N, C-alpha and C positions, 0 to 999 in steps of 0.2 A: 503493499500500499503506500511506498515511498512517493509516488507519484500523485497521492491524493492531495487535495487541499481542503484545509480545515478552518474555520473560524474559532478563535479561543477569546473568551470572555472572562474577565477579571473584576472584581469590585475591590476597591481599597479603601481602608477605613483607618481609625487612630492606631490601630494595633500595627500599622506597616510603615516602616522607615525606609530612608533611600538606602541604607546599607542592608537590611534584611530583604527588601525587595531584589534588590541585585543578586544576592546570595541565592533566595529561591528560584529566580529567572535562570540563573546560570546553572544551578544544581538540576533543574528540570531540562535542561538541553536548548533553552531557547538561543538563538545566534543569529547573526546577520552574515550572509555569505554572498559572493559576487557569482552570478551565473550568466553563461554566454548566452547571448539571443541566436535568434535565427541568422542573422547577420553577422560575418565572421569579423573578429575583433570587437563587437559590441557587448557590453555586460550591464547588468542591472543589478541592485542590490535587493537581496530578498530574505524577508525574515523565516527561518526554519525550526523546526524543533526534530533533532537528528537529520533526516532527508525528506520530511514531509514539509511542503511549503504551507504557511498558514498566514492569516490575518487575525492581528492582536488588536482588541478593544478593552480598553480601561475604564472604568466608571470610578469616579471619585465621590465618595460619600462625604457628608457636609463636616465631618469631623477630621477628615484626613488633612494632612499639613500642605501648606502652599510649597513647600520644598519637594514634598513627594511628587504633587501634580508637574512641577517643572521638570523634575527628572523622569517621570513615567512619560510624559509626551514624547521624550526623545526615543522611546522604545517601541511605540506602538503605531498602527495605522490611523485609529480614531482614539479620542479621549473625550468625555463628558463630566462635567461637574454637575453634581446634584444638590439642591438646597435642602435644609432641615426636613422639610414636610415630605421628603419623597422616600418611600420605603424601598427596600430591596427588588421587590416584584416590579414595581415601576421602573427601577435601573434597569434591570434586566431587560425588560421588554424594550427600552430604548436602545439598548446595546444590540440587541438581536436584530432590530430594523437595519442596524450598519452591517450584518454580517452578509458576506458575498458567497460563501462556500456552502456544499451540499451537508456539511456536518458542522455541529456547534459543540464546542467543549466549553464547560463551566470548570474552573478552578478556584476553590476556596484557598485563601492562605490564612495561616502558613501552613506549608505541605511540602513533604520529602517523597519523590517519586523515584522508583527504579528507572534504569536505563532502558529506553524502549517502551516506555508507558503509552505513548501516544500511537505508537504501533500497533500494539495489541487492542486499544481502544477501536481503533480503526477497523481492524481485522474482524473484530466482533461485530461492529455496528454494519460492516458491509456485506458480511457472510452469513448473518442469522435473520431468519423470517420473524417477522412481528415483534421488532425489537422496540422497547418503549426507551427508556432511560437505561444506559449501560455505564457502570462505575467500578472505581478501582477502591477498595475499602481497607481500612485500617484493622478491621477484626472480622473473620468469618465465622465466629463463634455461633451466631444464631442463624445461620444459613443451611440450606439442603443442596446437596450435588445433584443437578437434574440434567436431563438432555433437553436440548430446545433444537428444532429443526434449521438447517442450513438451506442457502439459497439454491443448493445444486440441483439439476434437473432430476437426477435420481434420488430417492429418498436416503436422507443423511443426517447426522445430528453432530452437535458438538454439547459437550458437558460444561455447564456453568453453574454459579453459586447463585441460589435465589433465596433472599431472606424469607423467613418463615411467615412474615406478612406480606411478602412481595413488593415491599417499599423499601428504598434504599436510603441510607443515612443522608442528612442534610449537607455533609461535610465530606470533602475529597475531591476526586477528580471523575467528571461525568462527560458522557456524550451521548447525543441524540441526533435523528436526522433533522435537518432544517424544515422538511416538509411535516414535521410532526406540529410546528407551530402553527399550520393551516389545517391540520386535520383534527388535532387534539385543542389547538388555541394556545393563547399567551398565557403567562404566569397571573394568576389572581391577585389583583391589587387590593383588595377589600382588608380592611383592617384586622378582621378576625384571623385572617391567614397568616398575615405578618410573621415571619420568623420560620414559617412551614411552606413557602411557596414551591419549592422543588417536591415537597412530600404531596402536596395536593395536585400538582401536575401529573405526578407517578399514579396516583390513584385514578385521575382522569384518563390515562394512558391504559390502565388495566381494565377500567369499565369500557373501553373501546376495543379490547381484545389485545393489546400489547403487552408485552412481559419486560419487565425490569429486572436486571440480574448485574452480578459482579463478575468480572473476568476472573478466571481460576488460575490465571498465570502472574498476577502481579499484585503487590500488597503497597500500602502507603502508610507514612507516619503523620499523623496531625498532632503536632506540639499545641498546647493550651486550647485543646478541643472545647468548644462551647458548650454549655449545657444545653439539652434538646428542648424545644419549647413544647408543651403538653399538646399533644393532638387533640383534647377535649376542647381547645379553645376554638376550633372551627367545625365541631360535628355539626351545628346546625347549617352550615354553609353546603357541606358536601352532603348532608342529608336532603337538603333542598333540591340539589342537582340529581341526585338519584331519584327523588320523587317525580321531578318533571322530565327526567331522561334528557337533561339539556346540558351537556358538559363542556360545550365550546365556548370559548373567550377569545373574541377579534384581536388579532395583534395590531 
């Protein structure tokens, strides 16, 4: 999948400074390379992770420092500053509209990833049927090892890790096909979903017949991992969607 093109979305807040941003990006394999164009002797600078072309989009939350903003804008294809009243779901949706490639990756910082992490996410995203959100976990303790059908013409399958509740954690590295934003819809910007926007998106994927899972070949480390927001806070929200059978939210 080295010839695949992927959009990467990252939100930055008060917990990120210039030094650790530089460290996390380098550790994850982000790099600028000069690639030769079709015309001999002409080159262009391209942002890659390992050998995969990416476009990178930063969202600057209101509590992020101006120094980080100045540094981050030199690293990415687009950067957006968000006001205090903007929640993460709205910030993500704004950045999604800037994404140009078929696959969208969300990284939550801070994170440490194995070499080849993006190649593995792309492999499973490209080769498995009915994939919703695919992730790299920091723990597979509450997961089952299960088969999922591939896109081969012949009946074939890959074994992956699926959480017991079919919902991945809120933090880590995630990938989904950009068409899911038009099939499933955008992240829900409702106040009661705040902090669980990715969880609720996955629930809507599940209700539409897609499968969320972790790749079996990689794991990540999430230092200072936040305490999860209780799912009970948006029970009424998701129950209303189930009752009406309307899960789509326009981007």
